[in-house]
N, C-alpha and C positions, 0 to 999 in steps of 0.2 A: 773369380770374375763377378762376384756378387754385386759390386758397385757399378758394373758395366751393364746397362740395361739394353743398349743397342749399339750397333757399330759406330754410330755417330759419337758415342762416348769415348771411343778409343782414340787416344791422343795421336797415335801414328796415322790414323785415318784423317784426323783433322789437319795434320801437317801435310799429308798427301793431297788433300783437297786444295790447300794453299798452293802446293807445288803445281797441281794441274791447272789452277787458275793462272799462275805465272807463265806456264808454258803456253797456254792458249793465248794469252796476251802477247807474249813474245813472238809467237808464230803468226799472229795477225799483223804485227806492227813493224816487222823488220824484214831483212832479206830472206829469212827462212821461209816466209810465206810464198816466195817465188819458187822454192824448191819443194814441189808437192810431195815427193817421196819422203824427204827428210821431215817435213812438217807433219805429214800423216803418221810417220813412225814415232816421232816424239809424242804426238798426241795419244797414239795407241798405248805407248809405254806409260804415260801419265794416267790414262784411264785404267790401265792394268793395276797400278798401285792401289787406287781407291776401290776398284771393283773386287780385287782379290781379298782385301781386308774385309770388305762387306760380305762377300760370299762365304768366306771362311767362318765369319762370326755367325752367320745365319744357319750354317749347316749343323746338323745334330750328331755328327759323327764323333764328337769329342775333341779333346785337345790336340791329338795327333793330326787329325784332319785339318784343324784350324792352323796348326803350325806349318803344314804343307802349303796352304794358301798364303800364309805370311811369307814363307820362303819365296814363293813366286813374286809376291809384291816387292820384297827386298831386291830380288834379281832385277826387277823393272827399274828400280832406282839406279842401279849400276848401268843399265841400258841407257837411261836418260843421260847420265853423266858422260858416257862414251859418245853418244850422239851430239851432245853439246860441244865436245872437242871437234867433231867433224864440222859443225856449224861455225865454230870459231876459226878453225884453220882455213875454211873456205871463204872467210870474210863475210859470212852471213849473220854473224852475231857479234856484238861489241864485247870487249873484255869485261866491262862493267856488268852487262847482263849475264855473261857467262859465269862470272864469279858469284853473282847473286843467286842464280838458279841452280848452279852446281852445289853451292853451300846448302840450299834448301833440299836438294836431292840427297846429299850426304847426311844431313840431319834426319830426314825422313827414314832413310835406311838404318841409321843408328837406332832410332826409336823402334822400328820394326824388329831389329835384332834384339834389343833389350826386352821387348815384349815376348819374343820367342823364348828367350832364356827364362823369363819369369814363368811362362806357361810350362816349360820343361821342368823347372824346379818344383812346381806345384803338383805335378802328376804323381 
C-alpha cells in the first residue's frame, strides 16, 4: 500500500463516491424520493460503502482489520443492488436508471473484492 497515501487514493473508494453521488441524485429526482424508507436505506448503504473503506484505511490494526471493513463495504454494494430491484419493481425507478446505478454498484463491489484479494495476497 506504499502508493496509497490516503483513502481518497483507493480506486474502490473513488468509485464508491461516484455511486453515492448517483444514488443521492436518483433519490432526489425520481419516485424513490417519495418512499422515505427506501430512499433513506439506499442512502445509508451508499454512505456505508465509502465510510467503511475510509474507516478501514485509517485504522492501524493492519490488513486483516482493513479487509473486514472492505467486506462490509462490499456487502453494502449488494444491499444497494437489492434495493434498486425493489425500487424498479415498485415503479419508483426507471429501467435506465436501474441499469446505470446497478452497474456502478456491481463495478464498485468488484473493485472492493479485487482490493481485498490483493491485500490477502500481500499478507
